[in-house]
N, C-alpha and C positions, 0 to 999 in steps of 0.2 A: 603526613597523611598519604596513604596509598590509594590511588584511584585506579582500580583494576577490576576485572571481572571476578565474580565469586566462583567457587567450584561448581555450584548449581548452574550458573549462567554458562560457564564453559561446557558443561555437560549438555545443556540445551543446544548450544551452537554445534557441538560435535554430532549430536543425534540428527539434527536437521540437515547438516552438511552431508552426512553419510547417506541419508535418505535421498536427497536430491542428486548426489553423485551417482547413485545406482539407478535413478529414475530418468534423469535428463541426459539426452545425447543429441548430437547434431541432427541426425535423421528425423527424430521426433519433433525437434524444434522447427525444422523445415516443413514438416507436415502441418504443424500448428500455424505457421506463417502462411501456408497455402489455403487456410480456411477450415481445416479439419478440427473437430472438437474432441476427438478421442483422447489426445494427449492431455489436454487441460482437465478433462474429466478424471483421468488417471491421477494427475497431480493433486486435484482437489480431494480425491478419495484418500490419498496418502496423508494430506494435511488433517483431514477429519479423524483418521485413525490415530494420529499422534496427539489429538486434542488441541491442535493449534487454532481451530476456529473459535474456541472458547478461552483463548489466552488472556484476554482482558475482561472477560465476563466474570463477575464476582463468584466466589465459591458457593455462596448460598443459592445462586441461580444456575449452578451446574458447570461453572467454568473454573479456570485456574487462578483467577484473581491477581494476575501479574500486571506489569506496568509497561510504559512506553519504552523503557530501556530494553526490556526483553523483546518487545515487538521489533525494535530497531535491529537487534542482533539477528533475528530471523529474517528481517528484510535484507540485511547484508547478504545472507545466503541465497535468498530469492534472486537478488540482482546478480550474484556471482554465477548462478546457473541459468539465468534468464527463464526461471520457472513461471509458467503462465497460470499462477494461482489466483483464484477469486479470494482476495485476502485483505488488501488495504482498506477498501470501503466496507466490506462485509464484516471483517473480524477485528478491525482496529477503530475506524471512525464511528461506526454504528454503536458499539458498546460504550464508547466515550460519550456519544450523543445522548444515549438513553439512561446511562447509569448515574442518576442523581435523584435526590428526594423529590424534585419537582415533577419528575416523569416516572414515578414509581410503578404506576399501573402498566404503562407501556413497556417498561423494563421487565416486569414480571411476566408479561405476555409473550415478548419476543426474544429476549436474550437467552433463555434456556433453549429455545428452538434453534437459535443461531449456533449455540455451543454444541448441540447434538447433531447439527447438520440437517434438521428437518425443514429448515427454511433458510433462504439467503436474502441479503439486503443489497440494494443498489444505492449509490449516492449521486445525486444530481443537484449540486449546489453552485454551479457556474453562474446562476442568476445573481448571486450575491456579489460576485467579483466583477463580471462584465457580461454583456449580452449583445448580440447583433440586432440590428433594427428590425429584421423580420422574425426574430425569435423572442422568447420571453414568456413569463407566466403571469397569470392573473388569478385572483381568488375572489369568489362571490358567494356569500352564504355558505361558506364551508366547502365549496367545490372549486377544484383547480382546473384551469384550462390553459393550453399553450404548449410551447416547445422549450425543452431544456436540452442543451448540447453538452458534449464532453462528460457524460455520466460515466462513472466507473463501476465495475462489477455488476453490470446490468445485462451482459450479453446472454446470460442463461435464464432470462425471464424470471427475475427475482420475485419473491413473495411479497416483499415490501420495497418501496422506494422512498428514500428521505430526500426531500428537495427544499430549496430555499426560495422565498419570495420576499424581496426587500430585506428586512431585518428579522424575519421569522422563519422557523423551520417547521415543516409539515411531514407527516408520515402518511403514505398512501398504500393501502392494501390492494394488490394488483388482481386478486382472484376474480372479483366481480366488477371490475372497473374497465372502462374503455381506454386502454393504453397501448400505444404502438411503440415498439422498440426496434431500432435499426442500427447497425454498426457503421461507424464512420471510418474512412480511410485515414490512417495516421502513419507517421514515419516508422513506428515500431509495430511490426505486424504480429508480434507475439503478445502484445498488450492491447486489449480491445477498449475503445472508447465508443460510447453509444449516444444516439439521439433519442430522446423520449418525448412522445406527444401525448399530452393528457387531454381527454375529452370530457370535461365537466365531471371530474372524479372526486368522490368524497375524501376529505383529508382530516387527519387528526393533528391538531396543533401540538408541537413539542415545545414545552416551556423552556425558556433560557435566553431567547432573543439573540441580539447581536453578540453578546459575550460568548454564548455557547457556539455560535457559528464560527467565530474566530478561534475558539479553542479546538474544534475539530479540524479546522484548516491548519492550525499550528501542528497538530498531531500528524496530519498528512504530510506536511513539509518535512518534519523530522524523519518519518519512516521512509519517505521516498528519497530523501537525501542518503539515508543508510543503504537503500537499494542501489543508488548510483555509486556509492562507495564500494559495495561488493562487486559491481560490474567493473569498476575501474581497477580493483585489485586483480580480478580475473584477467583483464587485458594485459596488465603488467606481468603477471605470472606467465601468460602465454607468450609474451614477447621475449622474456628471459629464456623460457623453454626452447623457443625457436632459435634464439641466438646460439644455443648450445648444440643445435642439430645442423643448422645451415652452414655449409662450407663454401669458402671462397679462397682461391689460391692455396688449396689443400689444407686450409685451417678453418676451424669453426669461427664464425664471425664474432662469437662471444669473447674470443681471445683478443680482439682488436680493442685498443684503448678507447677509441672514439665511441664504440658501441657500449663498452663498459660505463663510460661517463653518462651516456644517454639513459641507460637503465638506472644508474645510481641517482641521477637527477629526478627521474620519475618516481623512484621509491622515496626519496627525501621529500618530495612534494606531497605524496600521498599519505605518508605515515602520520603527519599531524592531523589529518582529517578524521582519524579514528577518535582521538581525544575530543575533537570539536563536536562530532556527532554524538558521542557518548555523553558529553557534558550537556549538550542540548537536550537529550532525552532525559538525563537526570534532572535538569532544571524543570522540564515539563512536569515531572512527577513531584518535585519538591519546592520549587520556587516560582511563584506566579509572575513576578516581575521579570525575572531572567527568561522565563518561558517565551514570552513574546519577543524579546530581543534576540535570543539565540535561534529561534525558529526562523525568523526573518533573515538572519545572517547566513545560516547554513544553506537556506533555500537559494538566496542570491548567489552565494559562493559556488554552489554546485551547478547553477545555471551557466556559469561562465568557465 
């Protein structure tokens, strides 16, 4: 059995890589890190023009109808170029959350708009995993109040926010609700995490309960691990490139055996990660039992 990328998948990777290679540079990343939004807006426009917002949206709802494996391949390129795209929450986790028979009405209302870029979605599900004593959400008569931290894809004032309260998911339309969104300082200044304050906001319950929450968390783990894989590959490539330019004792340091060994060891440690991430993504799409195992394994592995 050959477990490798198809021609279509390789073409997808090549197209995204070329787009990000021409769009991302150090100066613009620095401007993004300083708080300017011009660069992220540019990247999000590029993603929309390539149809990447609708990658996991079913074809009948205006998307491409692809799977987590393809999403992971794109995430590798996002990590490689540190692209500040509104993508993981908006274009991966939200379609998985809504694309099922139990939430058909919500899917038909929102997924076509996510695919065509006319709306964006933020994810605020930290409540399900853990919360601080002074934070947390409550729901009373269909209205959500409280604070959710570490929301993703919420810095551009999304049209909808999907949040978790205990073992249930809820969708809040932000247009006519009292919602405050502020950015949190994190170690990665190119990726924004937000704090969302809900003031008695109307909420639509998303059917699926705990199983659905864990499914979208698994999807996030796989895709973010692929992102880290891409970043790691880029760091290795830059290290090798530098070793062939930097000179010491009138010789490039890449010619020194000790440096060769260090680069070879990094490459040998990184290479198996591709099959691990790709198999985790394949399992997510095709094997429910392995999905839970592999998503946890790769998330734990890439943390360390």
